[in-house]
N, C-alpha and C positions, 0 to 999 in steps of 0.2 A: 109969767113964769111958772105957775104952780103946773100949768098945762103941758109945758115942755117937760118938765119934772116928771109928769105924770106919764107922757109918752116915752121917755127915756128909759123908767122902770117897768113898763109894759113891754117895748123892745127888746130890752135887755133879759127879762123873764123869757120872752119868747124865744132867743137866741139860745139860752141856756137848755131850755127844755128840748129845741130842734138838735141841740148839738149832742145831746143825750142819746137822742131817737136815733141819729147819724151812728153813733159809735155802738150801738147795739144791733145794728141792722144784720152787720157779719154774723152775730152771736146768734142771731134770731133765724137768717138763712142756714146755718149751722144745724140747728134743731130741726128745721123743715127738713133738710136732707137725712138727717139722722133718722126723724120719722119715715120718710121714704125708705130707709134701708130698711127698717124694723118691717114696713108692710111687703116689701118684698119677700123678707125672709121667713116670715108667716106665710105667704104665697106659696113657696117653693120648697116651705116644711123644714128649714134649715134652724129655724127659731119655733120651740113649742109654746101654746099658751100660757105657760107658766113663767118662762122666761121672758116672754112678751109684754106680759103685766108688769112683770120686776122692770125691766128695761123701760118702758113708758112711764111708770111712776117715777123713775130718776129723770125722764126729759120733763115730766110735768113739773118735777121740782124746780131744774132748770129755768123753765120759764115764771115760775113765782120769784124764784131768788132775781131772776133778770129785771120784771115788775119793780121789786121793792129797790133795787136798786138804782132804775131810772126813775125812782118817785121823787126823789131830791134835785134831779135834774142833772147830776153831773155823775160821770162815770168816771173813777181815780182808775190809776194804774194797776193799785191792788185788786180791785174789784174786777178789773178787765182779767188781769192774770188768774183770779178766781174761777171767773167763768171759763174760761180756756181751759185749766184743769178739771174742772167738773165735765165739760164735753170731751176732752183726753180721755177720761176714766170711761164715760160712757161709751164710747167709741171702741177701748180697746173691750170692754166686758162684751157689747155686740158682738165685735169679730171673734172673740173665743165662744161666744154662744153659737155664731153660725158655722163655726168649724170644727166644735167637738163632734163626736161620733155619738148619733143617736141611734142607728140600728144597727144588729149586727153585720148587715152587708157592708157597711161603713168603717166598721172596729177592723184593725188590724189584729191579725192572729198571733198570738203568742208563740215565738219559736222555739219556748222551751216545752210546750205542751201538742202532745201527737194527736 
């Protein structure tokens, strides 16, 4: 009987941890896609080194927070929403950094100046 209870506890613990890992695969994949976007932005010059380091620090903070959330074996709906918000913010910042004018050729000319 004790073996059955021990096996049940081990199975339950393993399933909870597996569930948390499955729930975070989407978030982890999104972080990897954002890192790839960041690398491409650096390569094509649309993101400068200072912007890159700030964005990368934010992505690292996401990874750390995600690991903290996974530690207890369950990701709650609130935690999923927090992860999603964090990723949305970084994505918006990345888009903003990639599309801002960095050199004089990309800046629009002021129509009031001659």
